[in-house]
C-alpha positions, 0 to 999 in steps of 0.5 A: 457519509461514511469516512474515506480510508487509505483502502478506497484510494489504493484497494485491498492490498491482495489487488496490489501490482507487486514488481518484486516476485512474478509468482506473487503477481496474480493472488498475494497473500498479505497475511503478516504484511508490515510496511517497510517503506513508503515514497512518492515520486511525481504523481505516483506513491511507491510501498514496499512491503516486508513479511507477507506470506507470499513474500516481500513486495513492491507496489506503485500507484498513480495518485493525481491529487497531491493533498490526497497522495500526502495524507495516504504516505503519511498514514503509511508508516513503516512497521505499521500493518498493511491491514492497519494501514488501508483500514486507516481513515483519510 
């Protein structure tokens, strides 16, 4: 069985909702993006990125499984490439 990655949990970066810039909602270009900040509240995980072609982003995801949410959060460290982060095994 293949290992599960962060991508399997939160999807491809281009599909992430962006609550920072409305014009990038539908077609985000995440090339060059790095993780700026990650935090959790309840069953939600929030990710802020910087440096994407379309601009900085802010996305939230519901991850009900606390252990899974914590593992994803440990991987998403500041300054890590968004694409490197989503490829990481959980």
